[in-house]
C-alpha positions in Angstrom: -22.6 -66.7 -49.9 -25.1 -65.0 -47.6 -25.5 -61.3 -48.3 -27.9 -60.3 -45.5 -31.0 -61.2 -43.6 -34.0 -60.8 -45.9 -36.9 -61.3 -43.4 -38.0 -63.0 -40.2 -41.1 -65.1 -40.1 -43.2 -65.8 -37.0 -46.2 -68.0 -36.8 -49.7 -66.9 -35.9 -53.1 -68.8 -35.6 -55.6 -68.6 -38.3 -57.7 -65.5 -38.2 -55.2 -63.4 -36.3 -54.5 -60.8 -38.9 -56.3 -58.0 -37.2 -54.5 -58.7 -33.9 -51.2 -58.7 -35.8 -52.1 -55.4 -37.4 -52.9 -53.9 -34.0 -49.7 -55.0 -32.4 -47.1 -54.8 -35.1 -48.7 -52.0 -37.1 -50.4 -49.7 -34.6 -48.4 -50.3 -31.5 -44.9 -51.0 -32.9 -45.3 -48.7 -35.9 -44.3 -51.1 -38.6 -45.9 -50.6 -42.1 -48.0 -53.4 -43.5 -47.0 -54.5 -47.0 -49.1 -56.4 -49.4 -48.3 -60.1 -49.7 -47.8 -61.5 -53.2 -51.2 -62.6 -54.6 -50.0 -66.2 -54.8 -49.5 -66.2 -51.0 -52.3 -63.9 -49.8 -54.9 -66.7 -49.8 -52.8 -68.5 -47.1 -53.5 -65.8 -44.6 -51.0 -64.0 -42.5 -49.7 -60.5 -42.8 -46.3 -58.9 -43.6 -44.7 -55.8 -42.2 -41.7 -53.6 -43.0 -39.8 -51.1 -40.9 -36.4 -49.5 -40.9 -34.0 -52.2 -41.9 -36.4 -55.1 -41.3 -39.1 -57.2 -42.8 -41.3 -59.3 -40.5 -43.7 -61.9 -41.9 -46.5 -63.5 -39.9 -47.7 -66.8 -41.4 -50.6 -69.0 -40.4 -49.6 -72.2 -38.8 -52.0 -75.0 -37.9 -51.8 -76.3 -35.3 -50.4 -73.1 -33.9 -47.8 -73.0 -31.1 -46.1 -69.7 -30.1 -42.4 -69.3 -30.1 -41.5 -68.8 -26.4 -37.7 -69.0 -26.7 -36.8 -68.2 -30.3 -37.5 -64.6 -31.1 -36.6 -61.5 -33.2 -34.9 -58.6 -31.5 -36.1 -55.2 -32.5 -33.8 -52.3 -31.8 -35.1 -49.0 -30.6 -33.4 -45.6 -29.8 -35.0 -45.3 -26.3 -35.8 -48.4 -24.4 -37.4 -46.5 -21.5 -39.7 -44.6 -23.9 -40.7 -47.9 -25.6 -41.4 -49.5 -22.3 -43.8 -46.7 -21.3 -45.4 -46.8 -24.8 -46.0 -50.6 -24.5 -47.3 -50.4 -20.9 -49.6 -47.6 -22.0 -51.1 -50.1 -24.4 -51.5 -52.7 -21.6 -48.5 -54.8 -22.8 -46.3 -56.2 -20.1 -42.7 -55.4 -20.7 -40.4 -57.9 -18.9 -36.9 -56.6 -18.3 -34.0 -59.0 -18.7 -30.4 -58.8 -17.8 -28.5 -56.3 -19.8 -25.6 -57.5 -21.9 -22.4 -55.5 -22.6 -23.6 -52.7 -24.9 -27.2 -53.8 -24.9 -30.2 -53.1 -22.7 -33.3 -55.3 -23.3 -36.7 -56.3 -22.4 -39.2 -58.9 -23.7 -42.9 -58.7 -24.6 -45.3 -61.2 -26.0 -47.2 -60.5 -29.2 -51.0 -61.2 -29.2 -50.3 -64.8 -30.0 -47.7 -65.5 -27.3 -44.6 -65.2 -29.5 -41.6 -63.8 -27.6 -40.3 -60.4 -28.9 -37.1 -58.8 -27.7 -36.9 -55.0 -27.7 -33.4 -53.7 -27.2 -31.3 -50.6 -27.2 -27.6 -50.4 -27.9 -25.6 -48.3 -25.4 
């Protein structure tokens, strides 16, 4: 039986580690974690945050996920929007759902990322 969600993996192109660190680490504030030695030579980068593990793995040929996406929950969606836009990242609002406000951004590789706030 399933216990919980262990991690989410997104694809990135070869050589994109620094761009991933800039977006997921510096802008979104996730902490980089070391990949196991057996996987490190494959490229990519892993991050942890409160209640989540996000792995970026190299995929060749690379194609960004434009529909499938992780949803990252924040306490203050308006503050996050301002933070993202201050870094030059377009925050695209979407229709709110019952109990959920949300917007979308693209990571440096074009992967869709939902940022949401429960209300």
